[in-house]
N, C-alpha and C positions, 0 to 999 in steps of 0.2 A: 765325116766320121759317122758311119751308119750305126744304128742301134742293133742290139742283139734281139733275135726273134724269140729266144727262150730265156726266161728269167728265173728268179728264185721260185721254188715251188710254193704255190698258194698265193702268189702275187701276180697281178696283171702287169705285163710289160708294155702294153699298148703296142703290140707287134705291128709294124708297118706304119705306125703313126709318125715316128721319127726316121726319115730316110737319110737325113744329114743334120748335123748340128749347125743349123743356119738360122738367121733371124726370120721371124714370121711363122705362119702356119697354124696359129691358134687364135680363135675368135674372142675368147674371154680372158680376163685377168683375174687371178686368184687374189683374195684379200690379204692373205698372209702365208708364209712358207712353213712356219713351225707352229708350236703350241701357243706362242705368245702374240697378242695383238700389238700394234705399234704403241710406243710409249705415249702417255698422255701429255707429257711435257719434256722438252729437251733443253738443257742448259749447257753452255760452254764455260768451263772453269779455267781461268787463266790467272797466273800469279807472278809476282815479283818481276815486273818489267824493268824497274830501276833506270828509267830514262833520266838523262842529263840535259841541261839547257844547251842551246846552240848545236844540238845533235852530237855532242861529244861522246867518245867511246868510253865505256866504263873501264877504269884502271888504265886507260890509254890503250886497251887491247880488245875489248869486246864491243862490237858495233850494235849496241842494244836496240837502237831504232830499227836497224835492218832486221834484227832477230824478230822484233815485234811485227814488222811489216810482212815477214815470211809467214809468221803464224796466221796473220789475218788473210793473206793470200791463199794459204793452204786451206783454211777454214772455208773461205768463200767459194773455192773451186770444188769443194767436196760435196757429198750427197746430203749431209746433215743440215737441216734448216732449223736453227735453234730459236727458242722463244726468248732467250736472254743470254747475254754475255756477262759473266760474273768475274770481276777482277779482285782477287783477295789480297790487296795491299802491296806496299812497297812499289807503288806506281812510279814514283820519282825517287832517285837515289839520294838527293840532297834537299828535296822539297823545293826546288827552284821553280818559280812561276813559269818560266819558259818551258820547262819539262812537261807541265800539265797542259799547256797550250799545244805542244807538239803531240802529246798523247791523244788529245781529242781529235786533232787533225788526222791522225792515222786511223783511229778506231771508229769514230762516229760515222764516217761515210760508209764503212763496211756494215756496221750495225743497221744503218738506215736502209741500205740496199737489201739486207736480209730480213728486214722487218723485226729485228730483235731489240728487246729492251736492254739498256746499259745499266749495270749495277756495279758501282764502285765501292770498295771497302778500304778503310784507312789501314796503313802499315806503319811500322816503327820508323821507316825512313821518310815517310810523308810528314808534312806539316799541316796542321788543321786550317790555318788561315787561308793559304793559297788553295788548298784542297777544296774548301767550301766555296770560295769565291770564283775559282777558275774551272771547276768541274760542275758546279751546280748553279753558278751565276747568283750566288747569295752573298750577303755581307760577310766580311772576314770575321772569324770567331775563333776562340780557343775552346769552345764547348765540344764535348764528344760528338762524333759524327755517326749517330745511329739513325737508320732509316728503315722503313717497311715498304715493300713492293708487293703488288698483287699481279701475278702472272696467270690470268685466266683461272683464278681460284687457288693457285699454288702461291702460298705466302713465302717470300724470301726476306729475311731480316739481315741487314748489313749492320754488324755489331762492332763498334770501335773498341778494340782491346789495347790501344796504344797509351803510353804514358809520356806526356810532353817532356822532352829532354833526355829520354832514356830509350833503350832498345828492348827491354823486357815488356811483358804484357800484364795488364791488370784491368779489372772491372770495378767501378765504384759501387757503393751500396745503392746510389740513386739509379745507376744504369741497370742493376739487377732488379730493382723494384719496377722500373719501366718495362724491362723485358718480361717480367712475370705478369704485368698488366696486359701486355700485348698478347701473350700466350694464353691468357685466361679464356679467351674466346677462340675455339678451334677454327681453322680455315677449311674451306671446302675440300681441298686436296692436300691438306697438311702443310707443314712448314719446313723450309730449309734455312738453317742459320749459317751465315758466311762471316768468318772472322779471319784475322791475319794470323794470330798466335793460336795454333791448334792445341787443344788439351790432350796431348799424346806424349808418352815417353819417347826419348830419342837416344840412339846409341852414341851420338856425338856429345860427349860430356860437356864440352864448352858451350854447345848450343842450349844445353839444359839450363844454364845460368840465365838465358834470355827467354825462358818459357813463360807461359801465362801463370801468374801467381794465384793462390787461393782457389784452385780449381773445384774443391768441394762445394764452395758457395754457388758456383755456376751449375754444378750438377744438381744441387737441391732445387734450383729454379726450373731446370729442364726436365727432371724426372716426372713422368706421368703426363706430359704434354703431347701435342701433336707433332713435335719436331721429328722429322724422318731422317735427316742427315745433317751433319756439320761439315762445311767446306772450309778448308784452311790453306795457308801458304807458309811463308817465313822460313821453312826448313831447306828449301832449294833442292829437295829430292822428293819423289813420290812415295807416299806411304799410306797405310790404312790401319784403322784401329776402331775401338768403340769407346764411348764415354757416356756414363749414365744410361747404358743400354742402347745408345744411339750410334749408328755407324759414322765414322769420320773418314773423309777422303781429303788427302793433302796433295795439291798439285805441285809439281816441281818448280819450274821457272822458265821464262823465256830468255833471261839474261845469261846466267851461268848456273851450274849445278854443283852441289857438294858431293864429293866422291867418298862414299862410305867404305870403299875397299882400298883406300890410299895406303901407301907405305906407312908402317908404324912410326916412322920418324916425323910424320906430319900430324900435328894436332888438329888441323883443319886444312882441307884442300879443295879450293874452288876451281872448277875446270870449265873450259869453253867447249862443252859437249853435253849430249844427253838432254838438251832442252826439249820441253814438251808442254802440251796443255791437255785438258781432259774433257771428254763428253760425259754429261750426267743425264741419263735417261730415267725419267720418273714414271713408274708404272703405278697402277692402282694399289698393288700389294708389295712393291719393292722398288729400290733405287739401284741402278747399275751404273758404275763408272768405268770409263775406258781411257787409256792414255794414248795420246797421239804425238809421235815425235815430230819435231820441227824439220829435221833433216829428211830430204828425200833419198831413197835408196834405190839401187838397181833392181828392177823387177825380174824375177827368175821364172815365175809362172803366173798364170792368171787367165781371165776371160774378159773379152770386150763387153761393155755394157749393151752392145747391140743384141746380145743374146738374152737380155733380161726379159723382154716381152714374151719370148717363146717359153722360157722357164716359168715365168709367172702363170702362163695360161695352160700349162700342162695339168692334167688331172693329178691329184695328190699321189696316187699310187705310181703313176708313170714318173713323176718327178723324183720320188724316193728311189725308184729302181735306177733311173739314169744317173743320179748324183751319188747314191750310196752304194749300189752294188759294185763289188770289185771286178765283176765280169762284164759290166757295161762297156761299150766301146769307148765312152768318154773316159772312164778310169783306166781302162787298158792302155789307151793312148797316152794318158798321163804317166802311167808307170813306164811305158816304153821310152818316154822322153827322158826319164831319170836313169835309164839303162844305157844311154848313148855313151 
C-alpha cells in the first residue's frame, strides 16, 4: 500500500519515504505517539470472582474458575504490563477455605510472571478468618482487613467495608480514624482507595439496600486528601461517579453481571455475559480507566504489531499524515475494504 506523494497543504507527507506499508525502514523509535507520555503507574482492577471450593460452578451454571483463568490469560497475553493487580472483593462466594487456595493458585503465578503486586480487598461474600490466613499467611482473625501498599510511590489502601454476617457495607469509627491517620501524610504519587462497597447511587433499588452506610462520614475523611480515585466492586456492572470530589470506578465482575436493561418483570437479573476487568492508568495529573471484556470477539479490522516499529519511527508529521489523512493510501484502502 504505497503512500500518496501529495498530502494536505502545509504538511510534509514524507514523499517517497513510505513505498509500502511494511515493517522496517526507520532507524529510530519515537518516545510517544500523542500528547501524553506513558502512565507512571498501571493497575489492573478485577472484582467479584466468587470462587467456590472444589472448583464448583456458581449456581451450578457459571464456571467461575474458568472465567477467572480466561481473565488472567487475556491479561498476560496483552501488551499492558501492570504494577499491581487489585481485586476488589467477593473473592470467594461462600468464604470457603479451598476457594482462597484455588484463587491463589490461579492468580499468583500470573502476577509473579508479570512482576505485579497482588492487592486483595475484602468483600461481603468473603470471611475474614480464612481471608487473612489463606491469602496473607497470617493468624485467623475477625478484625477488619485494612492494608496499605506502596507501589513505587503510589499508595493503594485496601479498605475493608464488610460487616460480619451481613451483605451491606459499613466502616467503624476506628477504621475511619485509622484511614485519616494514614492519609495525613501525602504519598509521592497520591493515593488510590480500593473498597468493595462503592459509595455511589445505583439504579437497581434492591442493590441500594446493600450499599455502604453512613457515606458522609467517609467523605469527611477523604475530602482534601491526596486520594485520586476510589476503586470498587459489589455491583456486578461497570459504572463511574464521583464522591467527595474524587472519581470512582467500579469494575463489573468475572463471574456474572447484573443486567440493568432486563425486563421490568425482573427485580434483579444476573446473567452469564458481559464479564470484564479494568485497566487503571495513573498519570501525573489524571487517572484513566478502561474496561476489557473477557470474551474474545471476531476481529473485523486491524493491523499486525509487525508494523509498530515502522509507525513508531516515522517523523511526527509523516505519522499524522499516514494515519489521519483520509486521502492517505492507508485510509483509502481501509475505506475500500468497507465498500466491498
